N, C-alpha and C positions, 0 to 999 in steps of 0.2 A: 502492501498500500503507501500511495505515495503521502508526505509528509510535507504541507505547505505553512510559512506565517508570508505574511503579507500587510503592509503598513502603506495605507494609503485612504482617500479620503470616500463619502458616502456620493455617490451620482446626483440621487433623488430620496427621497423619504423611504423605509423603508416599507417593505406593504406584508401586513400581516393579515394572514390566510387560514381559515379555521376549515379543515378538513374535511370532507363529506360524509364520509364517512363515521369517527370517532369526532367531529368537532374539535381532536384538539390545534391548537395554535401552534406556524410556523412563522420565520421572519424569513423573507426576502428579498433582497439586496444591491446593489452592482456599487462596486468600490472600483475607483479608479488610481491606478498609481502610474506615477511620472517618471521616467530615466532621461537622464539628461546627460549627454556625450559631446566631443568634440571630436568634429569626423576628418578625417587626413589631412585637410586640404588647411587646415583649424577653423575652420569655422563650426560656431556651436550648433547644435540642435540637440530635439527632445524626443520623445515618444512614448502615448501613454497608452495602459492597455487596459481595459476593461475587464474586471469579475464577477462573473456572475454568484453568489454564495446565496447560499441558504442557510437559516437556523434551526432543525428540528427540537432544539431543547424548548420546550412550552416553558416552562419560569422564567429566562432568558430572553425569550423572545415578547413575552408578557411584561415583566420587571422589568427589564433592565433596555431591552432593543426597542420597546415601543412610547417609554415612556419620555429618551434622553438620547436618539440618535436621530439626528435631522438632515439633512442635504446638508453637505459641507465639512460633517464631523471630520475627522479626524480619526481612525480606526487600526487596529493592530488584531489580525485575525490569525488563528490554525486551527489546519482543519487538513480534512486529506480531500485527491482531488476523484472527481467521478464522473465518464461520461455517460453523458444525458443523449437516449434517441426517441427519435420521437419521426409521424407521419403526418406531413400535412393534408390537409384540406384536399391537395392537388396531386393528391401520391407521393410526391417526391418525399425522402425520406432525410433528417435531419439531424444536424451531431451537435453537442456543444459539448464545452466541458464547467462543470460548477464547482463551488469548492462547496465541500460539508463543513459547517462550522465547529467544532470544538470548542472554540474557549474567543471571549469577542473582548476587548480592551477602548475601550470609549474616550479618548484622547479631548481634552477643550467640555468635559460631562456640563450640560445645561438643563434647566429643566422646561418642561412643559409649560407653555403661556396657558393659566389658569382664568375660564370662561363660568367658572361660576363669582355672579357679582355680587354675593354677600361677602367676601375677601381681597386686598388686593393683589394683584397678580405675585409669585413668586418676582422675588431681584433676578436678573443675572448678572455672574459676575461677568466683567468685560475681560477677552481672551489676551494673554501675552503676545508682547509682538507687533501691536500695531497694527494689527489686521480685523472685518468686521467677519465673522459666519456668512452674515446673511446677504452680502455679496457674492456676485455669480462665481463660481469654478472657473478660471480662466483658460481648463482646455476642455 
């Protein structure tokens, strides 16, 4: 089994889905990782790779990913790679690799804004480094 440790940023808010039969929840999200390099002629370059990730641990999906993970959140993920195969409506067979999450750590963890009108929204600590996580990801 392949083991992978990945550090990157969430491309969008995670989707929390319920299984049809059991009702168990899972989290599905995409992590973007950018590698910067210098070409042989000295010009800088970069390559962004997207990884489809699935977390089948219901407690992690409900109590950690759903309330705290947002687009642009920096994450460190450990897990293994699986090949996903399906046949589309047009009869073409599709292949995809996905990362099955065993462990996830969020950096710059933030609370979800409260929709309760009884109390004030929880305060959000500004991230270090002078950047705003609400801005669009530059890649």
